[in-house]
C-alpha positions as CSV (number, residue, x, y, z in Angstrom):
1,M,136.1,114.1,34.0
2,P,137.7,116.7,31.7
3,D,136.9,116.6,28.2
4,A,139.2,117.4,25.2
5,R,138.2,121.0,25.2
6,T,139.1,121.4,28.9
7,I,142.5,119.5,28.2
8,V,143.5,122.0,25.4
9,D,142.2,125.0,27.3
10,T,144.2,124.0,30.4
11,L,147.4,123.2,28.5
12,Q,147.3,126.6,26.6
13,G,146.4,128.5,29.8
14,L,149.3,127.1,31.7
15,D,151.8,127.4,28.9
16,P,153.1,130.8,29.9
17,L,154.6,129.1,33.0
18,L,157.3,127.4,30.7
19,E,158.8,130.7,29.6
20,L,158.0,133.1,32.6
21,R,161.2,133.6,34.5
22,R,161.1,133.9,38.5
23,T,161.2,137.5,39.1
24,G,163.1,137.3,42.5
25,Y,166.0,135.9,40.7
26,V,165.8,138.3,37.6
27,I,165.7,141.5,39.9
28,R,168.7,140.2,41.7
29,G,170.9,139.9,38.4
30,V,170.5,136.1,37.6
31,C,170.7,135.7,34.0
32,E,168.6,132.7,32.5
33,A,166.8,132.4,35.9
34,E,164.6,129.4,36.3
35,T,161.2,129.5,34.8
36,I,158.0,129.0,37.0
37,A,157.5,125.7,35.4
38,A,161.0,124.6,36.3
39,H,160.3,125.8,39.8
40,S,157.1,123.6,40.0
41,F,159.0,120.8,38.8
42,G,161.6,121.1,41.5
43,V,158.9,121.7,44.2
44,A,157.4,118.3,42.9
45,V,160.7,116.6,43.3
46,A,161.4,118.1,46.7
47,A,157.8,117.2,47.9
48,M,158.2,113.7,46.5
49,L,161.4,113.3,48.4
50,M,159.8,114.6,51.7
51,V,156.8,112.2,51.2
52,D,159.3,109.2,50.9
53,C,160.9,110.5,54.3
54,L,157.5,110.9,55.9
55,R,156.3,107.4,54.8
56,E,159.7,105.9,56.2
57,E,158.7,107.4,59.5
58,G,155.2,105.6,59.3
59,K,153.1,108.6,58.2
60,A,150.2,108.0,55.9
61,V,150.6,110.7,53.1
62,D,148.7,110.8,49.8
63,G,151.6,111.2,47.3
64,E,149.6,111.7,44.4
65,R,147.7,114.6,46.0
66,V,151.0,116.1,46.9
67,L,152.4,116.0,43.5
68,R,149.3,117.4,41.9
69,M,149.3,120.3,44.5
70,A,153.0,120.8,43.7
71,L,152.6,121.0,40.0
72,L,149.6,123.4,40.5
73,H,150.8,125.7,43.3
74,D,151.8,128.4,41.0
75,A,149.4,127.9,38.3
76,P,147.8,131.3,38.6
77,E,151.0,133.0,37.8
78,A,150.4,132.0,34.1
79,M,148.1,135.1,34.2
80,T,149.4,137.2,37.0
81,G,153.1,136.7,36.5
82,D,155.6,136.0,39.4
83,V,155.3,138.6,42.0
84,P,158.0,138.2,44.7
85,M,156.8,137.9,48.3
86,P,157.7,141.4,49.4
87,F,155.5,142.9,46.7
88,K,152.5,140.9,47.1
89,T,149.4,142.5,48.4
90,D,145.7,141.5,49.1
91,A,144.8,142.8,45.6
92,H,147.4,140.4,44.1
93,D,146.0,137.5,46.2
94,E,142.6,138.3,44.8
95,A,144.0,138.4,41.3
96,E,145.6,135.0,41.8
97,Q,142.3,133.6,43.0
98,R,140.5,134.8,39.9
99,A,143.1,133.5,37.7
100,A,143.1,130.2,39.3
101,E,139.3,130.1,38.7
102,A,139.8,130.9,35.1
103,L,142.7,128.6,34.6
104,L,141.9,125.4,36.4
105,P,139.4,122.7,36.1
106,D,137.1,122.4,39.3
107,A,138.9,119.4,40.8
108,W,142.4,121.3,40.4
109,L,141.0,124.4,41.7
110,K,140.1,122.7,45.0
111,L,143.7,121.2,45.1
112,W,145.1,124.7,44.6
113,A,142.8,126.1,47.2
114,E,143.8,123.4,49.6
115,T,147.5,124.2,49.1
116,E,146.9,127.9,49.7
117,A,145.1,127.2,53.0
118,G,148.0,125.0,54.2
119,E,145.9,123.0,56.7
120,T,146.3,119.3,55.5
121,L,149.5,117.3,55.7
122,E,149.7,117.2,52.0
123,A,149.4,121.0,51.7
124,R,152.0,121.5,54.4
125,I,154.5,119.3,52.5
126,V,154.0,121.4,49.3
127,R,154.3,124.6,51.1
128,A,157.5,123.5,52.7
129,A,158.8,122.1,49.5
130,D,158.1,125.6,47.8
131,K,160.6,127.1,50.1
132,V,163.0,124.3,50.2
133,Q,163.3,124.2,46.5
134,M,163.7,128.1,46.3
135,M,166.5,128.0,49.0
136,A,168.2,125.0,47.2
137,K,168.1,127.0,44.0
138,V,169.5,130.1,45.7
139,L,172.4,127.9,47.1
140,T,173.0,126.7,43.6
141,Y,172.9,130.3,42.1
142,E,175.1,131.6,44.7
143,Q,177.7,128.7,44.3
144,Q,177.6,129.6,40.5
145,R,178.1,133.2,41.4
146,R,175.0,134.2,39.3
147,G,173.6,136.9,41.4
148,D,173.4,138.6,44.7
149,M,171.3,136.2,46.9
150,G,171.8,137.8,50.2
151,D,168.2,138.9,50.7
152,F,167.0,135.4,50.4
153,W,169.2,134.2,53.2
154,A,168.3,136.9,55.5
155,N,164.5,136.6,55.1
156,P,162.9,134.4,57.9
157,K,159.8,133.9,55.7
158,N,162.1,131.8,53.4
159,F,162.3,129.3,56.2
160,R,159.0,127.8,56.3
161,D,159.1,124.2,57.5
162,A,155.3,123.8,58.1
163,G,156.0,121.8,61.3
164,L,157.8,119.1,59.4
165,P,161.1,117.9,61.0
166,I,162.3,116.8,57.5
167,A,161.9,120.2,56.0
168,R,163.8,121.7,59.0
169,A,166.6,119.2,58.4
170,V,166.7,120.2,54.8
171,Y,166.9,123.8,55.6
172,E,169.7,123.1,58.0
173,E,171.6,121.3,55.4
174,I,171.1,124.1,52.9
175,Y,172.2,126.8,55.2
176,R,175.2,124.5,56.4
177,R,176.4,124.2,52.8
178,A,176.0,128.0,52.4
179,G,178.0,128.6,55.6
180,R,175.2,130.7,56.9
181,P,173.0,130.7,60.1
182,I,169.3,130.2,59.7
183,P,167.5,133.5,60.1
184,G,165.7,134.1,63.5
């Protein structure tokens, strides 16, 4: 059970997420790009919607666990900053692990590690929601003519459905609205 000190330490440690902009958008010319915290909120909403769909299909899903994972999935970036996928290295992954250990209470660290491993249904939902939210945001930025989003559409790594038909259906809708084919 966290104590008052842990609560304040965690809030202060994660505070930079409220202002750190998503680098992938910034380097593509998006002014006032979303923050990491805004992205995490969007991932939580996307994950919550997918949980509802999966439950309607009769799947047992721990929704609270999914939401906690979604809110924490980028927590280490409070210390490491947002490093876009093409620039991530093993050294960066190690730095994220150390940052997670420094920032998160033990129970949350376990959730973050579970998300990173991507093996449970709940973790797969969050990993799919991470990319679904990103591509929905790319669609929004492109519709608003706020930057060159071409790289995002062409990268097959941005189409990660984690074996979830609902995630695939969402990608198909995003790409349909963009008038683009899903990359190979």
